[in-house]
N, C-alpha and C positions, 0 to 999 in steps of 0.2 A: 245654898248649894244647888237646889233644884230649880234653876231658872229656865224659862222657856227657850227652846232652841238648843239647849245643851245636849250634844250628841258626841259619841266617840265609839270607835272600834278598838277594843282593848284586848291585847294578845298577851297571855301569860306564858313564859318560857321557864319551866321549873326543873331544876336539877333533881334527879332521883337516883344518884350514884350510890355505890355500896357504902361510901363513907357516912351516908346519912343514917341508915338503919330504919327499921319499921317504926320504932317508937317516935323518932323525930319526924318521920313522914306524916304521922298523925298530926303533929303540930303544924306542918306545912298545909295539910288538908284544912285544918281549922282556920289558918291564916287566910287561905284563898276564899273559903266560905264566907268569912267575916268581911273581907274587902269587897267581894262581889255583892254581898247583901247590902252593905253600906252604900256602894255606888248605885245600886238599883234604887235604894231609898232616895238618893239625890237626883238621879236622872231617869228613873223609870225604864221603860223599854227602849228609850233612845240610846242607851248603852248596849252594845253587843259584845259578847265575850268569846274568845277562842283560847284553847289551852293545849300546849305541847309539853310532854315530859321528855327530858333528854338525859342520856347517860353516855354510853358508847355510841348509841344511835338514837335519833329522835323518834318520837311516836306521837301522832295526833290523838288527843283525847276527844276534842270536838272543835269544829270550825265555828266561825261567826254565825253561819246559817244552819248549823245542826239543830239547834233548839229555837223554837219560836218564843219561848218565855224564859225569864231568868230562873224560874222555879225548876225548869228542866236542867239548866246549867248546874244549879245547886245540888240537885239530886244526883247528877253525874259525879260531881266532886265527892259527895258522900260515899259513893260506891267504887271510886277508882282505886286501882291497886298499885302498890309500890313495885318498881321494876328492877332497880339495881344496875350496876355496870360502871363504866368509866365516867370521866367528866370532860366531854368534848363540847364546850360551850359555843365555840366558833361554828361547828357543824350544826348545832341547834339553831343558832341565829340564821345561818344560811338556809336551813330547811324552812324556817319560819317565813323568810323572805320569799322563797320560791314556791312554797306550797300553800301559804296562807294569805299573803298580802296581795291578793288579786280578786277581781270581780267574781270569778267562779266560786271562790270560797266565801263570798259574802262581804268583801271589803267595799266600803262606801267612799273610798278615797276620791273616786271620780266625781262624787257629789260634794266634795269639799269637807267631808266629815273627818274630824281629827283622828289620826292613827297613833296609837300609844302602845308601847311594848314594856312589859314589866319582866325583868330577868331576876330569878332567884337562884342563888348558887351557894354552896358551902365550901368551895375550895378553888384552887387555881386550875384554870382550864389546861387540858393536855394538848390543845391546839390554839391557833391564833384567832383572836376575836376582833382584831383591828379592821380587817377588810370588810366583813359583814356589818360591823358597827358603823363604818364610814358610809356604806351603801344606805343604811337606814337614815343616817344624818342627811345625806344628799336628797333623800326622798321626803324630807320634812317630817319624819316619824319621831315622836317624842319617846325617849327611852329612860326608864327608871331602873336602877340596879339595886337589888337587895342582897347584901352579903351576910352570911351566917358563919360563925366560928372561924374556919381557916380560909375564908374568901380573902383574896388579895386586893388591897385598896386601889392600887394603880390600875388593875384590870377592871375593877368596877367603874372607875372613872373613864377608862378607855371606851367602855360601852355606853355610859350614861350621857344624856344631853347636858348642855350647860344651862344655868349655873350648877355645878356639881353639888353644892350644899343643899340644893332643893331636889336633886335627882338621885343621890346616892344615900342608901341607908345601910348601916352596919350594926349587927347585934352579935353578942358573944355566945348566944345559945338559941336553939330552936324555940324554947319556951318563951324567950324574950321577943319573938316575932310579934306577939300580941301587943307589945309596947309601941310598935311603929305603925300599927294599922291606921290609927286616926291621922297621923301626919302624912302617910302615903295617900290616903283617900283625899285629904285636902290638897295635896300636891297634884294628884291626878285630875281633880276637878279644876284646879287652877290652870293646869296645862291645857285643858280642853277649852276653857273660856278665853285664854290668852293666845291660842293658836293663831299665829300670824301667817296669813297666806295659806292657800289650800295645799294639802299634801299632794304629792305626785303619785299617781297610780304606779305600783311597782312594775307593771308590764312595760312601762316606758324605760325603766332602768335595766331590767333583767332581759336584755336582748336575746331573743331565741328561747331562753329559759329551759333548754332541753337537757337537763342534767339527769332526768329520771327520778329526781327527788319527789316530784309531784305525785307519783303513783300512790304512796302511802296515805296521802291526805284524802284522796277522793273515795277510797274504798272503805269507808267507815262501816263497821258492823252493826249499825243502829237503823 
């Protein structure tokens, strides 16, 4: 897995709606911690990580360039709090595109580094995911969708890259997230090594980008 030149910017978009609950959020935290630790073991500091929690509104936990080491990322995940709210996955994807997939937030897309998004959700979105998912696809971003419990299969497929059997993961419970860690890590590393053609910097697609969404990402309290 840890071959020379393997590099990626990996963005986690994580549902933290009320339907999840505090206990299940702990399983999500452990899942993120394990996946990132495994990826770091494979790619070292060539992997950069960003994390957005979303519910009724998205919130940046950290950007690609917030922490200089993976240890800083893992410490943040250990300490982050559960938010609660609705399930607006489309808004979360749009926020990720506009506030994170750009050079100012640490994206290396302009250098040809693979751009990968991992969406984790436990239910059907209250808004449309098709448009932001298509924008990610046009930009050459690889998208993995992880659905738990009441997540809707067609919606996961609408977000995920092709082939779906390698990019969509569904589990019946939050405890069962641990059972897909290895397959997801293998899939992520495979996507990075097979990334055909350089990803497009999102600035080229988000013309103007003036939605005001960017504000929340730049004012991190760290």
